[in-house]
C-alpha positions in Angstrom: -37.4 -4.7 3.6 -37.0 -6.2 7.2 -35.6 -3.6 9.7 -32.6 -4.8 11.8 -31.8 -3.4 15.5 -30.2 -0.3 14.2 -32.9 0.5 12.2 -31.4 -0.2 9.1 -32.3 -3.3 6.4 -32.1 -6.5 8.6 -29.8 -8.8 6.4 -26.2 -9.5 6.2 -24.0 -6.4 5.5 -23.2 -8.9 2.2 -26.9 -9.2 0.7 -27.1 -5.3 1.7 -24.6 -4.2 -0.2 -25.2 -6.2 -3.4 -28.8 -4.9 -3.2 -26.5 -1.5 -3.6 -28.2 -0.1 0.1 -25.0 1.8 2.6 -26.2 -0.2 5.5 -25.6 1.8 8.9 -23.0 -0.4 9.9 -21.0 0.6 6.3 -21.4 4.2 6.6 -19.8 4.1 10.2 -16.8 2.2 9.1 -16.5 4.4 6.0 -16.5 7.7 8.9 -14.2 6.2 10.9 -12.0 5.0 7.7 -12.2 8.2 6.4 -13.4 6.5 2.7 -16.3 7.1 1.1 -19.3 5.2 1.6 -19.2 3.4 -1.5 -15.9 2.1 -1.4 -17.1 -0.2 1.5 -20.3 -0.9 -0.2 -18.6 -2.2 -3.0 -15.6 -4.1 -1.5 -18.6 -5.9 1.0 -20.8 -7.0 -2.0 -17.8 -8.3 -3.7 -16.4 -10.1 -0.4 -12.9 -8.3 -0.1 -14.7 -6.2 3.4 -16.6 -7.9 6.2 -18.4 -6.0 8.9 -18.6 -8.4 11.8 -21.8 -7.3 13.0 -24.3 -9.5 14.5 -27.9 -8.4 14.8 -28.2 -9.3 18.3 -25.0 -7.4 19.5 -26.6 -4.2 20.7 -23.9 -1.9 21.8 -21.2 -2.5 18.9 -19.4 0.0 17.0 -18.8 -1.2 13.4 -15.4 -2.1 12.1 -14.6 -3.0 8.8 -11.9 -5.7 7.8 -10.7 -5.9 4.4 -9.1 -4.0 1.5 -8.6 -0.8 1.7 -8.8 -0.4 5.1 -6.3 -0.1 7.7 -5.1 -3.0 9.1 -7.0 -4.6 12.1 -5.5 -6.5 15.2 -7.4 -9.0 17.5 -6.7 -10.0 21.0 -7.6 -13.2 22.2 -8.8 -13.8 25.7 -11.0 -16.3 27.4 -10.3 -18.6 30.5 -8.5 -22.1 30.4 -10.1 -24.8 32.4 -7.4 -24.4 35.0 -6.6 -21.1 35.1 -8.5 -17.6 35.7 -12.3 -16.2 36.3 -14.7 -14.1 35.1 -13.5 -10.6 36.9 -10.9 -11.1 35.2 -11.6 -11.9 31.7 -13.7 -8.7 32.0 -10.5 -6.4 32.8 -8.5 -8.0 30.4 -11.3 -7.2 28.0 -11.0 -3.2 29.3 -7.4 -3.7 28.6 -7.3 -4.7 25.7 -10.1 -1.7 24.8 -7.7 1.2 26.2 -5.1 -0.3 24.3 -6.4 0.3 20.7 -8.1 -3.3 20.4 -10.7 -3.9 17.4 -11.9 -6.7 17.9 -11.7 -9.4 21.0 -11.9 -13.1 20.4 -13.2 -15.5 23.7 -12.0 -18.6 23.5 -12.9 -19.6 27.0 -12.6 -23.5 28.3 -14.2 -24.9 31.4 -17.0 -23.9 33.7 -19.3 -21.1 33.1 -18.7 -20.4 29.3 -22.0 -18.3 28.6 -22.2 -16.6 31.4 -18.2 -15.4 30.9 -19.3 -14.6 27.1 -22.0 -12.5 28.1 -19.9 -10.5 30.3 -17.2 -10.2 27.7 -20.5 -9.3 25.1 -21.9 -6.4 27.4 -18.7 -5.0 28.1 -17.5 -5.2 24.4 -18.6 -2.3 21.8 -16.2 -3.9 19.3 -16.8 -7.7 17.4 -16.2 -10.7 19.5 -15.3 -13.6 18.1 -15.3 -17.1 19.4 -14.5 -21.0 18.4 -17.6 -22.8 18.9 -16.0 -26.2 18.9 -14.3 -25.5 22.1 -17.9 -25.6 24.2 -19.0 -28.3 22.3 -16.3 -30.1 23.7 -16.9 -29.1 27.1 -20.1 -30.8 27.8 -18.2 -34.5 27.1 -14.5 -36.3 28.3 -13.8 -36.6 24.6 -14.2 -34.8 21.3 -16.0 -38.7 20.1 -19.0 -38.0 22.1 -19.9 -35.3 20.5 -23.0 -35.8 17.6 -23.5 -34.0 14.3 -26.0 -32.2 15.6 -23.6 -30.9 18.9 -21.5 -28.6 16.2 -24.7 -27.2 14.7 -26.7 -26.3 18.0 -23.6 -24.7 19.9 -23.2 -22.4 16.6 -26.7 -21.6 16.9 -26.7 -21.0 20.3 -23.7 -18.5 20.1 -25.1 -17.0 17.2 -28.5 -16.0 19.2 -26.4 -14.9 21.8 -24.5 -12.4 20.1 -21.2 -13.7 18.5 -20.0 -11.6 15.6 -17.9 -14.0 13.8 -16.7 -17.5 14.5 -14.0 -19.7 13.7 -14.8 -22.7 12.2 -12.8 -25.5 11.5 -14.6 -26.5 8.0 -11.4 -27.2 5.7 -9.9 -29.7 7.1 -10.9 -33.0 5.6 -9.8 -37.1 6.3 -7.9 -36.8 3.3 -5.6 -34.0 5.0 -5.3 -35.5 8.0 -2.3 -38.0 6.6 -0.4 -34.9 4.9 0.6 -33.9 8.6 2.1 -37.0 9.6 5.7 -35.8 8.5 5.5 -32.7 10.6 7.7 -31.9 13.3 4.4 -30.5 15.4 1.8 -32.8 14.3 -1.9 -30.5 14.4 -1.4 -27.6 16.2 -4.5 -25.9 16.1 -6.6 -27.1 18.7 -10.0 -26.8 16.8 -8.0 -28.5 14.2 -7.0 -31.3 16.1 -10.2 -32.0 17.7 -11.5 -32.4 14.0 -9.1 -34.7 13.2 -9.4 -37.4 16.2 -13.7 -36.7 15.4 -13.1 -37.9 11.7 -11.1 -40.6 12.7 -12.7 -42.3 15.2 -15.8 -42.1 13.3 -14.1 -42.7 9.8 -16.9 -39.9 8.0 -16.5 -36.2 7.1 -16.1 -33.5 9.0 -19.3 -32.2 10.1 -19.0 -28.5 9.8 -17.4 -29.3 5.6 -20.8 -32.2 5.3 -23.4 -30.0 6.5 -21.9 -26.5 5.9 -25.0 -25.5 4.1 -26.8 -25.5 7.4 -23.7 -23.7 9.0 -24.1 -21.0 6.3 -28.0 -21.1 7.0 -27.3 -20.0 10.7 -24.8 -17.7 9.5 -26.8 -15.6 7.5 -29.7 -15.9 10.1 -27.7 -13.9 12.3 -25.3 -12.1 10.2 -22.4 -14.0 11.9 -19.0 -14.0 9.7 -17.8 -16.7 9.2 -13.9 -16.9 10.0 -12.8 -20.3 8.3 -10.1 -21.8 10.5 -6.9 -22.9 9.4 -6.7 -26.1 11.4 -3.6 -27.4 9.6 -1.6 -24.3 10.0 2.2 -25.2 10.5 3.1 -25.3 14.0 7.0 -24.9 13.5 9.1 -23.4 10.4 10.2 -27.0 9.6 6.5 -27.5 9.2 5.5 -24.2 6.9 4.6 -24.4 3.4 3.8 -27.7 3.4 1.3 -30.3 1.8 -1.4 -30.3 4.7 -1.3 -26.5 4.7 -2.3 -25.9 0.9 -4.7 -28.8 1.1 -6.5 -27.0 3.3 -6.5 -24.1 2.0 -7.9 -25.5 -1.4 -11.0 -26.3 0.3 -11.5 -22.8 2.0 -11.2 -21.7 -1.5 -14.3 -23.7 -2.5 -16.4 -22.7 0.9 -15.1 -19.3 -0.1 -17.3 -19.4 -2.6 -19.8 -21.5 -0.9 -20.2 -18.8 1.5 -20.3 -15.7 -0.8 -23.3 -17.6 -2.8 -25.5 -17.5 0.3 -24.9 -14.4 1.5 -22.7 -14.9 4.0 -19.3 -12.7 5.4 -16.2 -14.5 5.4 -12.8 -13.8 6.0 -9.4 -16.7 6.0 -7.3 -17.5 8.7 -3.8 -18.5 8.1 -0.8 -19.8 9.6 0.9 -19.4 12.6 4.9 -20.1 12.4 6.4 -19.0 8.6 9.9 -18.7 8.2 10.1 -14.5 7.3 10.8 -15.3 3.5 7.7 -17.3 3.0 5.2 -15.2 4.2 4.9 -12.9 1.2 3.6 -15.9 -0.8 1.8 -17.1 1.7 -0.2 -14.4 1.8 -0.4 -13.8 -2.0 -1.6 -17.8 -2.6 -4.0 -17.2 -0.2 -5.7 -13.9 -1.7 -5.3 -16.1 -4.7 -7.0 -19.1 -3.8 -9.5 -17.5 -1.4 -10.7 -15.0 -4.0 -9.4 -12.0 -2.2 -11.6 -12.5 0.4 -9.5 -11.1 4.6 -6.8 -12.8 5.7 -6.4 -13.6 9.1 -3.1 -13.9 10.4 -1.9 -15.6 13.8 1.6 -13.4 13.7 3.3 -15.5 12.1 6.0 -16.0 14.1 9.4 -16.1 12.0 10.8 -18.0 14.6 10.9 -20.8 16.6 13.6 -20.0 19.2 12.1 -16.9 21.5 9.3 -18.2 24.3 8.6 -15.0 26.5 9.3 -13.2 23.7 7.1 -14.7 21.0 5.0 -11.4 20.6 8.0 -9.9 18.7 8.8 -12.8 16.5 5.0 -12.4 15.8 5.4 -9.0 15.1 7.9 -8.6 12.8 5.6 -11.8 10.8 2.7 -9.7 11.4 4.5 -6.3 9.6 5.6 -8.6 6.7 2.2 -10.5 6.6 0.0 -6.9 6.4 2.4 -5.1 4.0 2.2 -8.3 1.7 -1.4 -8.1 2.0 -3.0 -9.4 5.3 -5.9 -7.3 6.7 -6.4 -8.8 10.4 -3.8 -9.5 12.5 -4.2 -11.8 15.5 -1.8 -10.7 18.0 0.8 -13.2 20.4 1.6 -12.3 23.9 4.6 -13.1 25.4 3.4 -15.9 27.6 2.2 -18.0 24.0 3.6 -21.5 24.1 3.8 -20.8 27.9 0.7 -20.6 29.3 -2.7 -18.0 29.5 -1.8 -14.6 29.1 -2.4 -12.1 32.2 -3.1 -8.6 31.8 0.4 -7.5 31.6 0.8 -9.7 29.1 -2.5 -8.9 26.7 -1.3 -5.1 26.9 2.3 -6.1 25.5 1.0 -8.4 22.8 -1.5 -6.1 21.6 0.6 -3.2 21.1 3.3 -4.7 19.7 1.0 -6.1 16.9 -0.8 -2.4 17.0 3.0 -1.2 15.9 2.8 -4.2 12.9 -0.5 -3.2 12.1 0.6 0.8 11.8 3.6 0.2 10.5 2.3 -1.9 7.7 -0.7 1.5 6.9 1.9 3.8 6.5 4.1 1.1 4.1 0.9 0.6 1.9 0.4 4.3 1.5 -2.3 4.1 3.4 -4.1 7.7 3.1 -3.6 9.5 6.8 -1.6 7.1 8.3 2.1 8.7 8.7 -0.1 12.0 10.4 0.9 10.9 13.6 4.2 9.6 13.1 5.0 13.4 11.4 3.1 15.2 14.9 5.3 12.9 17.3 8.7 14.5 15.0 7.0 17.6 15.2 6.4 17.3 19.5 10.2 15.3 19.9 12.1 18.4 18.0 9.7 20.8 20.2 10.4 18.6 23.7 6.4 18.7 24.1 6.9 16.2 26.3 2.8 15.5 27.1 2.4 16.3 23.5 4.6 13.1 22.7 2.8 11.2 25.6 -0.7 11.6 23.9 0.3 10.2 20.4 2.3 7.4 21.7 0.5 4.1 21.0 0.8 3.4 25.0 1.1 6.5 26.4 1.3 5.2 30.1 4.0 3.5 29.5 5.9 6.1 27.5 5.5 8.6 30.6 6.3 5.9 33.0 9.8 5.4 30.9 10.6 9.2 30.9 10.0 9.8 34.8 11.7 6.2 36.1 15.2 8.8 35.1 14.0 12.6 35.0 12.4 13.8 38.1 8.6 14.9 37.6 9.6 18.2 38.8 11.5 18.8 35.4 10.3 16.5 32.7 7.8 19.2 31.7 9.9 22.1 30.8 13.1 20.3 29.6 14.7 20.5 26.3 16.3 16.7 26.6 16.2 13.4 28.1 18.0 11.2 30.5 19.7 9.7 27.4 21.9 12.4 26.2 20.7 15.3 29.1 21.4 19.0 27.7 24.9 18.9 26.7 24.4 16.1 24.1 21.2 16.6 23.0 21.7 17.0 19.1 18.1 18.2 18.2 19.0 21.4 21.4 22.4 21.6 19.7 21.0 21.7 16.0 18.0 23.8 16.4 18.4 27.6 14.6 21.4 26.5 12.2 20.8 27.6 9.3 23.4 25.7 6.9 25.3 27.9 4.0 24.3 30.5 2.9 22.9 29.5 -1.3 
């Protein structure tokens, strides 16, 4: 068997696992997750786990996504045609890494995309994803100018550069587009809208669907994990769980089976705006239709009326989705629907979704998930402020809030905070109480 760059067997993580071999990447994931290597290998072989790990991403620390593993969080970054630059995007990557991002997607548009993506790959030890059609559109004025070869060529070039997972909107078909006509917000996925326009103008099928076998060949050669995009995801509560969304989901289930037959890793992307009470059913339906493939959700947002706070509405939905079985959460920032996120927005959005992922791990009974919470409780009861900061998801923010109202000279030894003060702190007041003798 040929060897990969890490010295392990060369192939896809799926094909290696099917051969009964635990790859170095699978072994690393098992160690990081605290699970048996065979658990990861079996999950990969059955398609319930993916490890996005392009052969060309040399500085990658493998990350596992899927059944039996901790819930992961992705951060979307990337310059727009009007805002940001390479330096700022690399700064955002570092902020994301510093605050615990499990993966990063470079969604850059505008000039210098290859340069930006290379900088992201070089600075990023976690899996990097893209949406190839964005770059394909970069060289033309209108998506209708693209030939089928252009859609495939950009996948090849990004795979050769080292991209670990790619969102391809291969499941939106010509017959599906009309189903979205009664929506309040139509098609809100950028990739989905571009594919719909191309299909209507050329009066032919989605090229990523029509030439899916060619896509699979490229993905298999470089071990690119396909993230099958939901081009007809709902953009508001009114449009959630409609015929368009579920028609596309059915096609994604078919494409999942084809990918597995070709030895290609695959995960499925899920809806963006879903009423709270519909989220569990959406996750259950996806898992059934797509045969247990890992589920990657954007949010979902549980209300449409909180611009500026959509990291909160998204984190609420993400918690419900992850408890119901979603495996991978795409963060939402306070700037969602309003503009390109800056570094502080990245921080705010990521922490909100790290909270959601951790809450879901605890609720799902993941081994060891609550240990950090229990350690925090002990540190609080013992008024060990430095330990509390160490355990916090955002230590800098916790320290900043504490020190604003309690002078630096006092906080290390104080057995109270500025909320209750020394006289009314219930933990201080009740420490030492023994209760009645029995």
